[in-house]
N, C-alpha and C positions, 0 to 999 in steps of 0.2 A: 504493500500500500504506500510505502514511502515515496516511490517514484511518481505517484500521482499527486503528491502534496504540492510541489512547485507548479506544475501545470494548472492545477485547480486554483491556486492563489493568483496566478497570472490572468486566468480567465475572469476571476472575480474582480481583479483590478481593472481590467479592460471594460467590464460592464459598468462598474461604479465610477470610473474616471470622469466621464462627462458631467456627472452630478457634482463632482468636486471642483471642476474647472469653473472659475468664477466669471470670466469675461467671454463675450461672444467670439472674440479673436481666438482664444484658446480652444473653444469648442469647434470653431471652424478648422483649426489646424488638426484637431483630433479626427474630424470627419474626413479631411483630405488625406490623412495618413492611411485610413482604411480604404478610401477610394483608390489610391495609387497602389496600395497593397493588393487589391483585387486585380488590377491591371498587370502588376509585376508577377503575381502568382500565376495568372493566365499565361504570360510569356514564359514563365519558368517551366511549364510543361514541355516545351520544345527543347529546353536545355538538358533534359534527361537523356536525349539522344545526341547532345553536342551541337544542336542547331542554334546559331547566334543570328537571330533575325533582327534587322534594324528597320523593318518596315511594318511593324505591328500597328503603326498609326492608321493604316488602311482599315483594319478591323475595328479599331477604336472609333474611327470616323463613321463606319457603317452603323454602329449602334447610336452614336450621337445624332447623325443626320436622320436616321429612321425615327428616333424618338421625337425630335423637333418637327420633322416632316409630317408626322401623324397629326400634330396639332395645326401646323401652318397651312396644310393643304386640305385636311379633312375635318378639322375641328374636333379631333378625337383626343383621348387621354394619351400623354406620352408613353404610358405603360403599354399601349397597343403596339407601339413601334418596336418594343424589345424583341418579340418573336421575328418580326420582319428583318431587323438588324442581324439577328443570329443567322437566319436563313441566307441573307446576302453575304455575310462574312464567311460562312461555311462554303458557300458556292464559289466565292473568289479564292478561298484557300484551296479548294479542290481543283479548280482550273489552273491556278498558278503553281500549286504545289507539285503537280506531276512533272513539269520540266525543271523547276528550280531545285527541288529536293534531290535531284540527281547530282547537283553541285555540292561541293564540300568546302569547309573552311571559309576563307574570306570571299570566295567566289559566290557562295550562297548569300552572305551578308550584303555584297554589292548588288546582287540581283534584287534583294528585298528593298534596298534603298531606292533603286531605279523604279520599282513598282510603286512605292509610296509617293515618290515625287510625281510620277505620271498621273496617278489618281488625283493628287492635290491640284495639279494644273487643269485636269479635266473638270473637276468640281468648281474650280475658281472661274471657269468660263461657261458654266451651265446656269442659266437664269432660273430654271426650275428649282435648283438647289440654293438659290440666293446669291450665286456667283461670289464675288469677293466680300460682299456684305454679310452673307450667311443667313441663317434662319433663326427665328426667335420662338420660344415657347410661350405659354400663357403668362401675360403680364400680371393678371390677378387670378388667383386660384378659383376655379368654379366649384370644385369639390375636392375631396381628399385624394381622388384618383389622378389629379393633375400633378401630384407630388411636388407641390410648390409651397415651401414653408419659409417663414421669416427667420426662424431660429435654425441653427445648424444641428440642434439636438436630435430632431427626428431623422435627419440625414445620417447622423452618426449611427443610430441603432439600425437603420435600414442597411447601411453599408456593412455594419458588423454582421448582420444576418447573411448577406450575400457573400462576404468574405469567408464566413464559417462554411457555407455551402461549397465555395470554390476550393477551400482547403480539404474539405471532405472528399470531393471529387479527385483532387490530386493525391490524397492519401490512399484512396481506393485504387487509383491507377498505379501508384508505386508498388502495391502488393499484388497486382494482377499480373497475368502473363504479359500483358502489354508493357508493364513497367520493367519486367525482366528483359524483354526484348530491347527496349530503349536503352537500358544500361549496357547491354551487350553491344549494341550498335555504337554507343559512345566509346567503349573500349577499343573495339575493332569491328568495323562494319563488314569487312571481308571475312573475318573469322565467324561472325554471327551468321552471315549468308551461307558459309560453307557448312554450318551446323543445322541448316534448314530453317532459320528464322526468316520470316517474310519482311525483310528490312524496308523495302520501298513502301509497302502497304502500311506498316506500323508507323513509319515516319509521317506518312500522309495523314493517318488517323490522329496522331498527336498534334499535327499542324492544324487540322480542322477543329479539334477540341480546344486548342489554344485560341484559335480565331473566334470561336463561339463565345468563350468566356471574356475575351477582350472586348467584344462588341457590347456585352452587358455592362462592363465598366464604362464604356463610352456613353451608353444611354444614361447611366446614373450621373455621369459628369454633366450631360446636357440638362438633366432635370434639376440639378443643384444650381447651375449657373444660369439657366434659362435661355441660353442661346448657343449657337455653334457657328464657326466660320472656318475657312480652309486652314488657317494657322492654328487655331485652338483645337480643332478636331482632327486635322490631318498633317500638321506640321511635323517635321523630323524630330523636333525637340521632344514630342510625346514618346516616340520610339526610344530615343536616347535615355530619357528619364526612367522609363520602366526597365530598360536593360541595365542601367547602372544600379538601380535599386535592388534588382535581383542579384547582380554580380557582387555588390557590396555586402549584402547580407549573406549570400551563399547560394549561387545558382546550383540547382539540383538538390536543394534541401527544402523541406516542406515549409519551414518558417523563415527561410532566408529572405524572401521578398518583403515580409513584414518588418524584419529587422532593418533592412535597407530603407524602406519607406519611413520608418520611425526616426531615422537619422536625417535623411535628405529633405523631406517635406518641411520640417520645422526650420532647417537651415535656409531653405529657399524663401519661405514665407517671412521669416524674421529679417533676412537681408533685404528683401523687397520692401518691407515695412520701414526699415531704418533708412534705406538709401533711396527710396522712391523709384523713379524710372531707371536710374543707373544701376539698381540692384539686379536687373535682368542680365546685364553684361557681366556682373560679378558671378552670377549663377553659372554662366557658360564657362568661365575660368575655373570655377570650383569643380564642375563636372569633368572638364578636361584633366585637371589635376588628380581627381579620384580615379579616372580611367588609367592614368599612368601609374599611380601608386598600386592599384590592384594588380595590374599586369606585371609590375616589377617585383612586388614583395609578397603579395598574398592572392594568387589567382583563384584560390578556393573560396575567398570571402571571409567575413568576420566569424561565421559559425565554425569554420574549419580552424581558425586561429584560436577561438575559445576552446574547442575540443582538444587541440594540441596542448594548450596551457593546462587544462584540467587533467589530461593524461599524464603530463610531466609531474604535476603535483601528486597524483595518485601513485605514480611509480616511485617518487621520492619517499612518500609516506610508507609504501610497502617495503622499500629497502631499509628505512629507519626501523620499522617494526621487526624486520628480519634480523637486523643487527642487535636490537635489544633482546630479542628471543635468544639469539646465539650467545650473548654475554651472560644471560641468565643460566643457560645450560652449562656454560664453561665454569661459572662460579659454583 
Protein backbone atom coordinates (compact mmCIF):
# COMPACT_ATOMS: atom_id res chain seq x y z
CA UNK A 1 0.00 0.00 0.00
CA UNK A 2 2.95 2.37 0.55
CA UNK A 3 3.55 2.87 -3.16
CA UNK A 4 0.02 4.28 -3.54
CA UNK A 5 0.46 6.90 -0.80
CA UNK A 6 2.43 9.45 -2.83
CA UNK A 7 0.28 9.14 -5.99
CA UNK A 8 -2.85 9.55 -3.86
CA UNK A 9 -1.42 12.66 -2.18
CA UNK A 10 -0.46 14.16 -5.55
CA UNK A 11 -3.94 13.54 -6.98
CA UNK A 12 -5.56 15.08 -3.90
CA UNK A 13 -3.27 18.12 -4.20
CA UNK A 14 -4.16 18.60 -7.89
CA UNK A 15 -7.89 18.45 -7.07
CA UNK A 16 -7.70 20.87 -4.13
CA UNK A 17 -5.09 23.23 -5.62
CA UNK A 18 -7.44 25.59 -7.52
CA UNK A 19 -9.47 26.12 -4.36
CA UNK A 20 -6.30 27.28 -2.61
CA UNK A 21 -5.10 29.53 -5.43
CA UNK A 22 -6.30 33.00 -4.50
CA UNK A 23 -6.09 35.01 -7.74
CA UNK A 24 -7.70 34.53 -11.15
CA UNK A 25 -4.20 34.69 -12.70
CA UNK A 26 -3.05 31.70 -10.65
CA UNK A 27 -6.20 29.74 -11.51
CA UNK A 28 -5.64 30.53 -15.19
CA UNK A 29 -2.08 29.21 -15.01
CA UNK A 30 -3.37 26.02 -13.37
CA UNK A 31 -5.91 25.52 -16.16
CA UNK A 32 -3.30 26.17 -18.86
CA UNK A 33 -0.91 23.65 -17.29
CA UNK A 34 -3.57 20.96 -17.60
CA UNK A 35 -4.54 22.05 -21.12
CA UNK A 36 -0.99 21.84 -22.46
CA UNK A 37 -0.40 18.64 -20.49
CA UNK A 38 -3.26 17.10 -22.52
CA UNK A 39 -1.68 18.20 -25.80
CA UNK A 40 1.80 17.07 -24.74
CA UNK A 41 0.47 13.73 -23.48
CA UNK A 42 -1.23 13.21 -26.85
CA UNK A 43 2.06 13.99 -28.64
CA UNK A 44 3.84 11.65 -26.24
CA UNK A 45 2.03 8.61 -27.66
CA UNK A 46 4.08 8.83 -30.84
CA UNK A 47 7.32 9.12 -28.86
CA UNK A 48 6.92 5.53 -27.65
CA UNK A 49 7.96 4.55 -31.18
CA UNK A 50 10.61 7.25 -31.41
CA UNK A 51 8.52 9.53 -33.64
CA UNK A 52 9.42 13.20 -33.20
CA UNK A 53 6.60 15.12 -34.86
CA UNK A 54 6.96 18.89 -35.19
CA UNK A 55 3.65 19.23 -37.00
CA UNK A 56 1.07 18.37 -34.35
CA UNK A 57 -0.29 21.92 -34.64
CA UNK A 58 -2.27 20.55 -37.61
CA UNK A 59 -4.29 18.26 -35.34
CA UNK A 60 -4.52 20.92 -32.63
CA UNK A 61 -5.94 23.28 -35.22
CA UNK A 62 -8.44 20.67 -36.44
CA UNK A 63 -10.04 20.59 -33.01
CA UNK A 64 -9.87 24.36 -32.48
CA UNK A 65 -11.40 25.24 -35.87
CA UNK A 66 -14.06 22.52 -35.62
CA UNK A 67 -15.19 23.77 -32.20
CA UNK A 68 -15.37 27.45 -33.20
CA UNK A 69 -16.74 26.59 -36.65
CA UNK A 70 -19.68 24.73 -35.11
CA UNK A 71 -20.77 27.99 -33.51
CA UNK A 72 -19.66 30.46 -36.20
CA UNK A 73 -21.33 28.68 -39.12
CA UNK A 74 -24.13 26.62 -37.55
CA UNK A 75 -24.82 28.38 -34.21
CA UNK A 76 -24.21 25.07 -32.42
CA UNK A 77 -22.41 24.40 -29.18
CA UNK A 78 -18.61 24.16 -29.58
CA UNK A 79 -18.90 20.72 -27.99
CA UNK A 80 -20.52 19.52 -31.23
CA UNK A 81 -17.30 20.33 -33.05
CA UNK A 82 -15.17 17.96 -30.94
CA UNK A 83 -16.22 14.75 -32.79
CA UNK A 84 -15.84 16.53 -36.13
CA UNK A 85 -12.35 17.68 -35.16
CA UNK A 86 -11.38 14.16 -34.10
CA UNK A 87 -12.61 12.66 -37.38
CA UNK A 88 -10.79 15.31 -39.43
CA UNK A 89 -7.55 14.92 -37.44
CA UNK A 90 -7.61 11.12 -37.71
CA UNK A 91 -8.32 11.33 -41.46
CA UNK A 92 -5.38 13.69 -42.00
CA UNK A 93 -3.13 11.49 -39.85
CA UNK A 94 -4.15 8.40 -41.84
CA UNK A 95 -3.60 10.07 -45.23
CA UNK A 96 -0.35 11.79 -44.33
CA UNK A 97 0.96 9.06 -42.04
CA UNK A 98 1.22 6.39 -44.74
CA UNK A 99 4.03 8.15 -46.66
CA UNK A 100 5.66 10.15 -43.85
CA UNK A 101 5.92 7.30 -41.32
CA UNK A 102 8.19 5.49 -43.77
CA UNK A 103 10.71 8.21 -42.98
CA UNK A 104 12.83 8.14 -39.86
CA UNK A 105 14.73 10.56 -37.66
CA UNK A 106 14.92 14.18 -38.72
CA UNK A 107 13.43 13.37 -42.14
CA UNK A 108 10.10 12.55 -40.47
CA UNK A 109 10.32 15.73 -38.35
CA UNK A 110 10.98 17.86 -41.45
CA UNK A 111 8.04 16.30 -43.27
CA UNK A 112 5.67 17.13 -40.38
CA UNK A 113 6.93 20.74 -40.29
CA UNK A 114 6.21 21.09 -44.01
CA UNK A 115 2.72 19.67 -43.53
CA UNK A 116 1.91 22.04 -40.67
CA UNK A 117 3.10 25.10 -42.58
CA UNK A 118 1.18 24.06 -45.69
CA UNK A 119 -2.06 23.66 -43.75
CA UNK A 120 -1.54 27.00 -41.99
CA UNK A 121 -1.09 28.81 -45.32
CA UNK A 122 -4.19 27.14 -46.78
CA UNK A 123 -6.31 28.10 -43.77
CA UNK A 124 -4.92 31.65 -43.79
CA UNK A 125 -6.25 32.09 -47.34
CA UNK A 126 -9.63 30.39 -46.83
CA UNK A 127 -12.47 32.84 -46.16
CA UNK A 128 -14.80 30.13 -44.83
CA UNK A 129 -12.30 29.51 -42.01
CA UNK A 130 -11.92 33.20 -41.26
CA UNK A 131 -8.68 33.60 -43.25
CA UNK A 132 -6.06 35.56 -41.29
CA UNK A 133 -8.66 36.96 -38.86
CA UNK A 134 -9.86 33.55 -37.64
CA UNK A 135 -13.15 32.44 -36.10
CA UNK A 136 -14.78 33.42 -32.82
CA UNK A 137 -16.90 31.43 -30.42
CA UNK A 138 -19.95 32.68 -28.48
CA UNK A 139 -19.30 36.15 -27.04
CA UNK A 140 -21.93 35.57 -24.36
CA UNK A 141 -22.72 32.03 -23.19
CA UNK A 142 -26.22 30.96 -24.19
CA UNK A 143 -26.14 27.91 -21.91
CA UNK A 144 -23.65 25.68 -20.11
CA UNK A 145 -23.02 23.66 -23.30
CA UNK A 146 -21.26 26.65 -24.84
CA UNK A 147 -18.47 26.00 -22.30
CA UNK A 148 -17.85 29.73 -21.92
CA UNK A 149 -17.01 30.73 -18.35
CA UNK A 150 -15.73 33.93 -16.78
CA UNK A 151 -13.65 32.11 -14.18
CA UNK A 152 -10.83 29.68 -15.00
CA UNK A 153 -12.01 27.31 -12.26
CA UNK A 154 -14.57 25.37 -14.38
CA UNK A 155 -11.98 25.01 -17.13
CA UNK A 156 -9.50 23.64 -14.60
CA UNK A 157 -11.74 20.76 -13.60
CA UNK A 158 -12.87 20.13 -17.17
CA UNK A 159 -9.25 19.93 -18.33
CA UNK A 160 -8.37 17.75 -15.34
CA UNK A 161 -11.05 15.23 -16.32
CA UNK A 162 -9.85 15.15 -19.95
CA UNK A 163 -6.21 14.83 -18.84
CA UNK A 164 -7.13 11.89 -16.60
CA UNK A 165 -8.84 10.22 -19.56
CA UNK A 166 -5.82 10.92 -21.80
CA UNK A 167 -3.42 9.45 -19.25
CA UNK A 168 -5.70 6.44 -18.82
CA UNK A 169 -5.65 5.81 -22.58
CA UNK A 170 -1.85 6.17 -22.61
CA UNK A 171 -1.50 3.83 -19.62
CA UNK A 172 -3.68 1.24 -21.35
CA UNK A 173 -1.65 1.59 -24.54
CA UNK A 174 1.63 1.16 -22.62
CA UNK A 175 0.52 -2.20 -21.29
CA UNK A 176 -1.17 -3.47 -24.43
CA UNK A 177 0.41 -5.34 -27.31
CA UNK A 178 0.53 -2.05 -29.18
CA UNK A 179 2.74 -0.56 -26.46
CA UNK A 180 5.17 -3.48 -26.63
CA UNK A 181 5.34 -3.14 -30.39
CA UNK A 182 6.00 0.61 -30.16
CA UNK A 183 8.85 0.16 -27.68
CA UNK A 184 10.35 -2.57 -29.85
CA UNK A 185 10.14 -0.26 -32.89
CA UNK A 186 11.88 2.50 -30.95
CA UNK A 187 14.75 0.17 -30.00
CA UNK A 188 15.15 -1.24 -33.52
CA UNK A 189 12.47 -1.14 -36.18
CA UNK A 190 14.33 -3.61 -38.36
CA UNK A 191 14.64 -6.12 -35.52
CA UNK A 192 10.96 -5.66 -34.60
CA UNK A 193 9.93 -6.26 -38.20
CA UNK A 194 12.08 -9.38 -38.43
CA UNK A 195 10.30 -10.79 -35.36
CA UNK A 196 6.91 -10.34 -37.01
CA UNK A 197 5.77 -7.05 -35.47
CA UNK A 198 3.47 -5.03 -37.81
CA UNK A 199 5.66 -1.95 -37.59
CA UNK A 200 4.01 0.23 -40.25
CA UNK A 201 0.49 -0.44 -39.04
CA UNK A 202 1.40 0.04 -35.38
CA UNK A 203 3.10 3.39 -36.01
CA UNK A 204 0.12 4.54 -38.06
CA UNK A 205 -2.34 3.57 -35.31
CA UNK A 206 -0.24 5.44 -32.72
CA UNK A 207 -0.08 8.49 -35.01
CA UNK A 208 -3.86 8.46 -35.48
CA UNK A 209 -4.53 8.06 -31.75
CA UNK A 210 -2.13 10.90 -31.00
CA UNK A 211 -3.87 13.08 -33.61
CA UNK A 212 -7.32 12.40 -32.14
CA UNK A 213 -6.31 13.37 -28.60
CA UNK A 214 -4.42 16.44 -29.81
CA UNK A 215 -7.55 17.66 -31.62
CA UNK A 216 -9.45 17.43 -28.32
CA UNK A 217 -6.83 19.67 -26.72
CA UNK A 218 -7.26 22.15 -29.58
CA UNK A 219 -11.03 22.21 -29.10
CA UNK A 220 -10.62 22.86 -25.37
CA UNK A 221 -8.20 25.69 -26.15
CA UNK A 222 -10.73 27.34 -28.48
CA UNK A 223 -13.47 27.03 -25.87
CA UNK A 224 -11.36 28.67 -23.19
CA UNK A 225 -10.07 31.56 -25.30
CA UNK A 226 -13.18 31.96 -27.44
CA UNK A 227 -11.43 32.32 -30.78
CA UNK A 228 -8.85 30.76 -33.07
CA UNK A 229 -6.70 32.12 -35.88
CA UNK A 230 -3.93 30.56 -38.01
CA UNK A 231 -1.17 31.54 -35.58
CA UNK A 232 -2.86 30.53 -32.31
CA UNK A 233 -4.31 27.30 -33.71
CA UNK A 234 -1.83 26.22 -36.38
CA UNK A 235 1.39 28.09 -35.65
CA UNK A 236 4.61 26.11 -35.39
CA UNK A 237 5.05 27.40 -31.84
CA UNK A 238 2.17 25.13 -30.78
CA UNK A 239 4.07 22.07 -32.03
CA UNK A 240 7.33 23.25 -30.48
CA UNK A 241 5.71 23.91 -27.09
CA UNK A 242 4.09 20.52 -26.72
CA UNK A 243 7.23 18.79 -28.00
CA UNK A 244 9.46 20.58 -25.47
CA UNK A 245 7.03 19.93 -22.62
CA UNK A 246 7.06 16.20 -23.30
CA UNK A 247 10.84 16.11 -23.83
CA UNK A 248 11.58 18.19 -20.73
CA UNK A 249 9.48 16.03 -18.43
CA UNK A 250 10.39 12.77 -20.13
CA UNK A 251 9.17 11.61 -23.54
CA UNK A 252 7.96 8.03 -23.37
CA UNK A 253 6.95 8.35 -19.69
CA UNK A 254 3.33 8.56 -18.61
CA UNK A 255 3.67 11.68 -16.45
CA UNK A 256 6.56 13.28 -18.33
CA UNK A 257 4.36 15.76 -20.28
CA UNK A 258 2.60 16.87 -17.10
CA UNK A 259 5.95 17.59 -15.42
CA UNK A 260 7.13 19.56 -18.45
CA UNK A 261 3.89 21.56 -18.65
CA UNK A 262 4.05 22.36 -14.93
CA UNK A 263 7.47 23.97 -15.52
CA UNK A 264 7.11 25.69 -18.89
CA UNK A 265 3.59 27.12 -18.68
CA UNK A 266 4.18 29.19 -15.50
CA UNK A 267 7.55 30.28 -16.89
CA UNK A 268 5.94 31.55 -20.10
CA UNK A 269 2.93 33.17 -18.44
CA UNK A 270 4.96 34.93 -15.75
CA UNK A 271 7.54 36.22 -18.26
CA UNK A 272 4.76 37.51 -20.55
CA UNK A 273 3.05 39.17 -17.59
CA UNK A 274 6.20 40.87 -16.35
CA UNK A 275 7.67 41.85 -19.70
CA UNK A 276 4.51 42.50 -21.71
CA UNK A 277 4.90 42.18 -25.47
CA UNK A 278 8.65 41.58 -25.24
CA UNK A 279 8.01 38.44 -23.16
CA UNK A 280 7.13 36.46 -26.28
CA UNK A 281 10.65 36.98 -27.64
CA UNK A 282 12.14 35.83 -24.36
CA UNK A 283 9.98 32.72 -24.52
CA UNK A 284 11.54 31.74 -27.85
CA UNK A 285 15.01 32.17 -26.38
CA UNK A 286 14.12 30.04 -23.37
CA UNK A 287 12.64 27.31 -25.57
CA UNK A 288 15.79 27.23 -27.69
CA UNK A 289 18.00 27.03 -24.60
CA UNK A 290 15.90 24.19 -23.17
CA UNK A 291 16.19 22.21 -26.41
CA UNK A 292 19.98 22.58 -26.37
CA UNK A 293 20.27 21.62 -22.68
CA UNK A 294 18.01 18.58 -23.03
CA UNK A 295 19.83 17.34 -26.12
CA UNK A 296 23.26 17.88 -24.55
CA UNK A 297 22.86 16.78 -20.94
CA UNK A 298 19.65 14.83 -20.37
CA UNK A 299 17.94 13.49 -23.52
CA UNK A 300 15.66 11.34 -21.39
CA UNK A 301 14.11 14.30 -19.57
CA UNK A 302 13.71 15.21 -15.90
CA UNK A 303 11.98 11.97 -14.89
CA UNK A 304 15.00 9.99 -16.05
CA UNK A 305 17.27 12.31 -14.04
CA UNK A 306 15.08 11.94 -10.94
CA UNK A 307 15.03 8.15 -11.36
CA UNK A 308 18.82 8.06 -11.66
CA UNK A 309 19.29 10.20 -8.54
CA UNK A 310 16.90 8.05 -6.50
CA UNK A 311 18.61 4.91 -7.76
CA UNK A 312 22.03 6.20 -6.68
CA UNK A 313 20.69 7.07 -3.22
CA UNK A 314 19.07 3.66 -2.91
CA UNK A 315 22.31 1.99 -3.95
CA UNK A 316 24.36 4.02 -1.44
CA UNK A 317 21.87 3.21 1.32
CA UNK A 318 22.07 -0.51 0.46
CA UNK A 319 25.88 -0.42 0.48
CA UNK A 320 25.92 1.41 3.82
CA UNK A 321 23.49 -1.11 5.30
CA UNK A 322 25.61 -3.98 3.99
CA UNK A 323 28.77 -2.49 5.54
CA UNK A 324 27.00 -2.02 8.86
CA UNK A 325 25.77 -5.61 8.78
CA UNK A 326 29.28 -6.83 7.89
CA UNK A 327 30.83 -4.92 10.81
CA UNK A 328 28.26 -6.36 13.17
CA UNK A 329 29.07 -9.92 12.11
CA UNK A 330 32.81 -9.24 12.39
CA UNK A 331 32.46 -7.97 15.96
